[in-house]
GUVEX-588249 format. One record per residue: residue number from 1; residue in three letters; chain; y, x, z of N, C-alpha, C in turn. Coordinates in steps of 0.02 Angstrom, whole numbers, m for minus. Example, Ala and Ser with C-alpha at 12.3 -4.5 7.8 and 13.67 -1.06 7.14 Angstrom:
- 1,ALA,A,m284,660,390,m225,615,390,m165,660,390
- 2,SER,A,m112,642,354,m53,684,357,2,645,394
END
This chain:
- 1,MET,A,4662,4612,5646,4630,4566,5694,4655,4579,5765
- 2,LEU,A,4661,4642,5783,4687,4659,5850,4758,4634,5858
- 3,LEU,A,4800,4642,5805,4868,4617,5808,4870,4542,5819
- 4,TRP,A,4825,4506,5786,4825,4434,5793,4803,4413,5863
- 5,LYS,A,4756,4449,5893,4734,4434,5961,4791,4445,6010
- 6,GLU,A,4830,4497,5999,4888,4508,6043,4939,4453,6035
- 7,MET,A,4948,4428,5974,4994,4373,5963,4971,4310,5999
- 8,LEU,A,4905,4298,5998,4879,4239,6033,4887,4245,6108
- 9,MET,A,4881,4306,6134,4892,4316,6206,4965,4304,6224
- 10,GLU,A,5011,4325,6181,5082,4315,6194,5100,4241,6195
- 11,MET,A,5070,4202,6150,5090,4132,6146,5065,4093,6206
- 12,ARG,A,5015,4118,6242,4993,4085,6303,5048,4087,6356
- 13,ASN,A,5088,4140,6353,5142,4147,6402,5205,4109,6382
- 14,GLY,A,5207,4085,6318,5268,4054,6294,5264,3979,6286
- 15,THR,A,5207,3947,6305,5200,3876,6296,5159,3845,6351
- 16,ALA,A,5175,3783,6369,5136,3746,6417,5088,3698,6383
- 17,VAL,A,5093,3692,6317,5051,3647,6278,4988,3684,6256
- 18,GLN,A,4930,3654,6267,4867,3684,6247,4841,3655,6181
- 19,GLU,A,4865,3597,6161,4842,3567,6099,4895,3519,6072
- 20,PHE,A,4888,3507,6006,4932,3460,5971,4890,3404,5942
- 21,THR,A,4924,3350,5925,4891,3293,5892,4916,3289,5821
- 22,LEU,A,4870,3291,5774,4887,3284,5703,4885,3210,5686
- 23,GLU,A,4942,3183,5667,4947,3111,5655,4906,3088,5596
- 24,GLY,A,4901,3130,5544,4861,3112,5486,4889,3053,5448
- 25,PHE,A,4847,3001,5440,4867,2939,5406,4866,2882,5457
- 26,PRO,A,4921,2873,5494,4921,2825,5549,4909,2753,5528
- 27,GLY,A,4926,2735,5468,4918,2666,5446,4854,2652,5409
- 28,ALA,A,4809,2701,5407,4748,2692,5367,4686,2718,5403
- 29,GLN,A,4683,2710,5470,4624,2733,5507,4562,2695,5486
- 30,HIS,A,4570,2631,5467,4512,2590,5448,4483,2612,5381
- 31,LEU,A,4519,2653,5344,4495,2678,5279,4471,2750,5285
- 32,GLY,A,4452,2771,5345,4435,2840,5357,4380,2867,5312
- 33,LYS,A,4324,2829,5304,4268,2854,5264,4285,2854,5190
- 34,ILE,A,4323,2805,5167,4343,2804,5097,4389,2863,5081
- 35,LEU,A,4438,2873,5126,4484,2930,5117,4447,2996,5121
- 36,PHE,A,4395,2998,5164,4354,3059,5169,4321,3075,5103
- 37,LEU,A,4291,3026,5071,4257,3038,5007,4307,3058,4953
- 38,VAL,A,4364,3024,4951,4415,3039,4901,4440,3111,4908
- 39,HIS,A,4457,3130,4971,4483,3198,4982,4429,3251,4975
- 40,LEU,A,4367,3233,4990,4312,3280,4980,4304,3297,4907
- 41,LEU,A,4306,3246,4864,4301,3258,4792,4362,3297,4766
- 42,ALA,A,4421,3278,4792,4482,3313,4771,4482,3385,4795
- 43,TYR,A,4445,3399,4848,4440,3468,4874,4389,3508,4835
- 44,LEU,A,4331,3477,4821,4277,3514,4787,4294,3530,4715
- 45,ALA,A,4334,3487,4682,4351,3498,4611,4389,3563,4601
- 46,PRO,A,4446,3575,4636,4481,3639,4625,4443,3699,4651
- 47,ILE,A,4404,3689,4705,4364,3744,4731,4312,3766,4679
- 48,ALA,A,4279,3716,4648,4230,3733,4597,4263,3765,4536
- 49,GLY,A,4321,3738,4516,4356,3766,4458,4379,3838,4469
- 50,ASN,A,4409,3850,4527,4434,3918,4542,4376,3967,4553
- 51,THR,A,4323,3943,4584,4264,3986,4593,4233,4004,4526
- 52,LEU,A,4233,3956,4480,4206,3969,4413,4248,4021,4376
- 53,ILE,A,4314,4017,4383,4358,4067,4352,4344,4137,4378
- 54,VAL,A,4338,4143,4444,4324,4208,4475,4256,4234,4453
- 55,THR,A,4206,4190,4452,4138,4211,4434,4133,4234,4362
- 56,ILE,A,4163,4195,4316,4160,4213,4245,4198,4278,4232
- 57,THR,A,4255,4286,4266,4295,4347,4257,4256,4409,4279
- 58,CYS,A,4219,4402,4334,4180,4458,4359,4117,4471,4317
- 59,ALA,A,4088,4418,4289,4025,4424,4253,4034,4446,4181
- 60,ASP,A,4088,4425,4149,4098,4440,4078,4142,4502,4071
- 61,SER,A,4115,4554,4043,4152,4617,4035,4212,4609,3988
- 62,ARG,A,4209,4561,3942,4264,4551,3895,4326,4523,3930
- 63,LEU,A,4316,4492,3988,4371,4462,4025,4397,4508,4081
- 64,GLN,A,4369,4567,4087,4390,4612,4140,4452,4652,4117
- 65,THR,A,4505,4614,4106,4569,4643,4088,4619,4627,4143
- 66,THR,A,4678,4656,4139,4727,4648,4193,4748,4575,4202
- 67,VAL,A,4761,4540,4146,4784,4471,4152,4732,4427,4185
- 68,TYR,A,4668,4436,4168,4616,4396,4200,4602,4419,4271
- 69,PHE,A,4615,4482,4284,4609,4506,4353,4659,4471,4398
- 70,PHE,A,4722,4467,4375,4773,4433,4414,4759,4358,4419
- 71,LEU,A,4735,4328,4365,4718,4257,4367,4661,4243,4416
- 72,SER,A,4612,4286,4418,4557,4277,4465,4580,4286,4536
- 73,MET,A,4626,4332,4549,4653,4340,4616,4694,4279,4636
- 74,PHE,A,4732,4252,4588,4770,4191,4602,4723,4133,4618
- 75,SER,A,4668,4129,4582,4619,4076,4596,4588,4085,4665
- 76,PHE,A,4576,4147,4684,4549,4161,4750,4598,4140,4805
- 77,PHE,A,4662,4156,4795,4714,4134,4842,4716,4058,4847
- 78,GLU,A,4709,4025,4789,4710,3952,4788,4652,3923,4827
- 79,CYS,A,4594,3953,4820,4535,3929,4859,4547,3937,4933
- 80,CYS,A,4573,3995,4953,4586,4007,5024,4640,3959,5051
- 81,PHE,A,4692,3948,5012,4746,3904,5033,4721,3832,5043
- 82,THR,A,4682,3808,4994,4655,3740,5000,4607,3733,5058
- 83,SER,A,4565,3785,5068,4516,3783,5122,4547,3788,5191
- 84,THR,A,4609,3809,5194,4644,3812,5258,4665,3743,5282
- 85,VAL,A,4678,3697,5235,4705,3631,5252,4653,3575,5250
- 86,ILE,A,4618,3570,5193,4578,3511,5181,4519,3503,5229
- 87,PRO,A,4481,3555,5247,4426,3544,5294,4448,3512,5360
- 88,GLU,A,4507,3532,5385,4532,3501,5447,4546,3427,5436
- 89,LEU,A,4573,3410,5378,4586,3340,5361,4520,3301,5357
- 90,LEU,A,4468,3331,5328,4403,3297,5322,4374,3283,5391
- 91,VAL,A,4382,3331,5437,4358,3320,5505,4395,3262,5538
- 92,ILE,A,4460,3259,5528,4500,3204,5557,4477,3137,5528
- 93,LEU,A,4466,3133,5463,4448,3070,5431,4377,3048,5450
- 94,LEU,A,4332,3097,5459,4262,3079,5473,4249,3065,5546
- 95,SER,A,4277,3107,5590,4263,3100,5661,4316,3063,5700
- 96,GLY,A,4376,3060,5672,4431,3029,5707,4464,3074,5759
- 97,LYS,A,4439,3134,5767,4469,3182,5814,4531,3212,5783
- 98,GLN,A,4588,3200,5814,4651,3222,5785,4685,3278,5825
- 99,THR,A,4652,3303,5876,4682,3356,5916,4662,3425,5889
- 100,ILE,A,4707,3472,5896,4695,3541,5875,4727,3587,5927
- 101,SER,A,4693,3639,5945,4719,3685,5995,4780,3721,5969
- 102,PHE,A,4821,3745,6016,4883,3779,5996,4867,3842,5956
- 103,ALA,A,4816,3879,5978,4798,3941,5942,4774,3926,5871
- 104,SER,A,4732,3874,5865,4707,3855,5798,4764,3830,5754
- 105,CYS,A,4810,3792,5784,4866,3765,5746,4911,3822,5720
- 106,LEU,A,4925,3870,5764,4968,3925,5743,4933,3969,5692
- 107,THR,A,4867,3978,5699,4830,4017,5651,4831,3984,5582
- 108,GLN,A,4820,3918,5581,4822,3882,5518,4891,3886,5485
- 109,ALA,A,4943,3878,5525,5011,3883,5499,5025,3952,5470
- 110,PHE,A,5001,4004,5505,5012,4072,5481,4977,4085,5415
- 111,VAL,A,4913,4063,5410,4875,4074,5349,4908,4038,5290
- 112,LEU,A,4934,3978,5303,4968,3939,5251,5028,3976,5223
- 113,VAL,A,5073,3997,5268,5134,4030,5244,5120,4099,5215
- 114,PHE,A,5070,4133,5243,5052,4199,5217,5025,4194,5146
- 115,LEU,A,4976,4148,5135,4948,4140,5068,4999,4112,5019
- 116,GLY,A,5043,4067,5044,5095,4040,5001,5142,4094,4977
- 117,ALA,A,5164,4137,5023,5209,4191,5004,5176,4240,4956
- 118,ALA,A,5113,4259,4972,5077,4306,4929,5065,4276,4860
- 119,GLY,A,5051,4211,4857,5041,4178,4792,5103,4177,4749
- 120,PHE,A,5160,4163,4779,5223,4162,4740,5239,4233,4715
- 121,LEU,A,5228,4283,4756,5241,4352,4734,5192,4372,4679
- 122,LEU,A,5130,4347,4683,5082,4362,4631,5102,4332,4564
- 123,ILE,A,5134,4273,4566,5159,4243,4504,5211,4289,4471
- 124,ALA,A,5253,4320,4511,5302,4368,4485,5267,4428,4453
- 125,VAL,A,5213,4451,4485,5175,4507,4458,5143,4488,4391
- 126,LEU,A,5117,4427,4386,5089,4404,4323,5142,4404,4267
- 127,SER,A,5203,4385,4284,5257,4385,4235,5273,4456,4212
- 128,LEU,A,5275,4502,4259,5287,4572,4241,5231,4600,4198
- 129,ASP,A,5170,4581,4213,5113,4604,4173,5119,4580,4101
- 130,GLN,A,5139,4517,4091,5147,4491,4023,5206,4524,3988
- 131,TYR,A,5259,4539,4026,5316,4574,3996,5295,4643,3969
- 132,LEU,A,5257,4679,4010,5235,4746,3988,5187,4741,3929
- 133,ALA,A,5144,4689,3929,5095,4681,3874,5129,4666,3808
- 134,ILE,A,5188,4634,3810,5223,4615,3748,5273,4669,3726
- 135,TYR,A,5312,4692,3773,5368,4736,3755,5353,4811,3765
- 136,LYS,A,5301,4827,3802,5282,4897,3813,5209,4907,3794
- 137,LEU,A,5190,4881,3736,5120,4880,3717,5089,4950,3713
- 138,LEU,A,5126,4997,3687,5100,5065,3678,5085,5099,3745
- 139,TYR,A,5123,5080,3797,5114,5111,3863,5075,5066,3912
- 140,TYR,A,5056,5007,3887,5028,4956,3932,4964,4980,3967
- 141,THR,A,4917,5006,3928,4853,5027,3956,4861,5087,4004
- 142,THR,A,4913,5127,3992,4926,5184,4036,4957,5161,4102
- 143,ILE,A,5001,5112,4098,5036,5089,4158,4992,5044,4200
- 144,MET,A,4962,4993,4168,4924,4942,4205,4850,4960,4209
- 145,THR,A,4837,5011,4249,4768,5030,4262,4739,4986,4318
- 146,LEU,A,4674,4992,4330,4642,4953,4383,4672,4969,4451
- 147,SER,A,4686,5033,4463,4715,5053,4528,4785,5024,4536
- 148,THR,A,4823,5020,4481,4890,4991,4484,4886,4916,4499
- 149,CYS,A,4839,4882,4468,4830,4810,4480,4812,4797,4553
- 150,CYS,A,4765,4836,4579,4745,4828,4649,4803,4843,4696
- 151,LEU,A,4843,4892,4678,4901,4909,4718,4952,4852,4719
- 152,LEU,A,4963,4821,4661,5011,4765,4657,4988,4705,4699
- 153,VAL,A,4923,4689,4694,4896,4634,4734,4900,4649,4808
- 154,THR,A,4884,4711,4827,4889,4731,4897,4960,4728,4922
- 155,THR,A,5007,4746,4879,5078,4743,4897,5100,4671,4909
- 156,CYS,A,5078,4625,4866,5094,4554,4876,5068,4529,4943
- 157,CYS,A,5006,4547,4959,4977,4526,5023,5013,4558,5082
- 158,ALA,A,5029,4622,5075,5063,4657,5130,5133,4629,5142
- 159,LEU,A,5169,4614,5088,5236,4585,5096,5232,4516,5127
- 160,GLY,A,5185,4475,5103,5177,4408,5131,5159,4411,5205
- 161,PHE,A,5114,4456,5223,5093,4462,5293,5150,4487,5337
- 162,THR,A,5185,4538,5313,5239,4568,5353,5296,4519,5363
- 163,VAL,A,5317,4485,5310,5374,4439,5315,5357,4380,5360
- 164,MET,A,5298,4351,5352,5281,4290,5388,5256,4303,5459
- 165,SER,A,5226,4361,5472,5200,4374,5539,5256,4378,5591
- 166,GLY,A,5314,4405,5571,5371,4407,5617,5393,4337,5637
- 167,LEU,A,5394,4291,5588,5413,4222,5602,5362,4189,5648
- 168,VAL,A,5298,4202,5637,5246,4171,5677,5249,4196,5749
- 169,VAL,A,5263,4260,5757,5270,4288,5826,5326,4252,5863
- 170,LYS,A,5382,4241,5828,5438,4206,5860,5420,4135,5879
- 171,VAL,A,5383,4101,5835,5362,4032,5849,5314,4031,5908
- 172,SER,A,5270,4081,5913,5222,4084,5968,5255,4093,6036
- 173,GLN,A,5317,4116,6036,5352,4128,6099,5397,4069,6118
- 174,LEU,A,5396,4015,6079,5436,3956,6095,5405,3918,6154
- 175,SER,A,5444,3875,6184,5420,3834,6239,5406,3764,6214
- 176,PHE,A,5346,3739,6232,5326,3671,6216,5306,3635,6280
- 177,CYS,A,5328,3574,6288,5312,3537,6349,5288,3467,6332
- 178,GLY,A,5237,3444,6368,5214,3376,6361,5172,3366,6298
- 179,PRO,A,5149,3305,6287,5108,3289,6228,5149,3297,6164
- 180,GLN,A,5120,3328,6115,5156,3342,6053,5117,3314,5994
- 181,VAL,A,5152,3279,5950,5121,3249,5891,5152,3279,5828
- 182,ILE,A,5110,3305,5784,5133,3332,5720,5123,3278,5667
- 183,PRO,A,5175,3255,5634,5170,3198,5588,5139,3217,5520
- 184,TYR,A,5089,3260,5521,5053,3280,5460,4979,3284,5477
- 185,PHE,A,4938,3301,5426,4867,3312,5439,4850,3387,5442
- 186,PHE,A,4902,3429,5445,4891,3501,5452,4951,3530,5491
- 187,CYS,A,4942,3591,5515,4995,3624,5553,5038,3666,5506
- 188,ASP,A,5103,3661,5517,5151,3700,5478,5203,3726,5527
- 189,LEU,A,5236,3780,5509,5284,3810,5554,5345,3766,5565
- 190,GLY,A,5365,3729,5513,5423,3685,5519,5417,3634,5574
- 191,PRO,A,5363,3593,5574,5353,3545,5628,5346,3577,5697
- 192,LEU,A,5315,3635,5700,5307,3670,5764,5375,3690,5792
- 193,ILE,A,5418,3716,5749,5485,3735,5771,5524,3674,5793
- 194,HIS,A,5515,3619,5756,5551,3558,5772,5530,3529,5839
- 195,LEU,A,5466,3537,5857,5440,3509,5919,5457,3552,5980
- 196,SER,A,5481,3612,5969,5495,3657,6025,5555,3631,6066
- 197,SER,A,5550,3641,6131,5605,3623,6175,5654,3680,6185
- 198,SER,A,5640,3736,6152,5683,3795,6159,5746,3787,6118
- 199,ASP,A,5799,3820,6139,5861,3822,6100,5853,3879,6049
- 200,THR,A,5838,3861,5988,5821,3912,5939,5854,3898,5872
- 201,LYS,A,5864,3951,5833,5890,3945,5765,5836,3965,5716
- 202,LEU,A,5773,3956,5737,5717,3977,5695,5711,3936,5631
- 203,GLU,A,5733,3873,5633,5729,3832,5573,5769,3862,5516
- 204,MET,A,5829,3886,5532,5870,3919,5481,5838,3985,5460
- 205,TYR,A,5810,4022,5507,5777,4085,5492,5717,4073,5446
- 206,ALA,A,5677,4022,5461,5620,4006,5419,5641,3984,5350
- 207,PHE,A,5696,3946,5346,5722,3924,5281,5745,3983,5239
- 208,ILE,A,5777,4031,5271,5801,4091,5234,5742,4131,5208
- 209,LEU,A,5691,4139,5249,5632,4176,5227,5598,4142,5168
- 210,ALA,A,5589,4076,5173,5558,4039,5118,5600,4044,5055
- 211,LEU,A,5666,4039,5062,5711,4043,5005,5708,4112,4973
- 212,TRP,A,5702,4164,5015,5698,4232,4989,5635,4242,4947
- 213,VAL,A,5578,4217,4972,5515,4223,4935,5519,4185,4869
- 214,LEU,A,5544,4124,4871,5548,4083,4811,5595,4112,4759
- 215,LEU,A,5654,4133,4782,5704,4160,4735,5681,4227,4706
- 216,THR,A,5650,4269,4748,5625,4333,4723,5575,4322,4667
- 217,SER,A,5527,4277,4678,5477,4263,4627,5509,4232,4565
- 218,LEU,A,5556,4186,4576,5588,4151,4520,5630,4199,4477
- 219,ILE,A,5670,4242,4510,5714,4287,4474,5673,4337,4433
- 220,ILE,A,5620,4366,4464,5578,4413,4427,5545,4379,4368
- 221,THR,A,5521,4317,4378,5488,4281,4324,5537,4266,4267
- 222,ILE,A,5597,4244,4284,5647,4229,4232,5666,4292,4193
- 223,ILE,A,5678,4347,4229,5696,4409,4195,5640,4433,4150
- 224,ALA,A,5579,4429,4174,5521,4452,4135,5510,4408,4073
END
């Protein structure tokens, strides 16, 4: 938390823009309440499903195994990821307020990329868990203890935080001038970098980081 506060202080020195405008659905403002209800239901359905998975896994002792532990953590990440984006969209659709402060926008973008990276790495961990369960059955219970599972999940979160926080710090130091419109209903690092008036190669840097996370997860999953 202290690190994030320092990052927010730094970005005050690197930008003249205090807020952004989320364009949302520019051609469907008159359908705001209908879209609100549709997206509210679409939001509550996965939240309820993932919450049910986590609850049942914690309540039923028969499901307290490594594979269900990882599945429940993935469901938790999914809930957090969805809750980062959809509530802001619901506010836009219901109230019509499309502005978001620079600090809130950067925070939302960071949480998105952090949870996305951690989720992809967790998929790789799930693949390794299944590999050990099938091909190393005799050693499986010895290797995949509760402490090992917690360590793997913590490692996924730590890697996602470390890799993406450096990119967010760089974005926070960019220069923004004048009114800025993000052509989405949420904040992402790509549009923020694109809107910057600074001479930067961050788009390529962000692409390389995203590619590294995706390929790492994909290669481990394929090998497993």
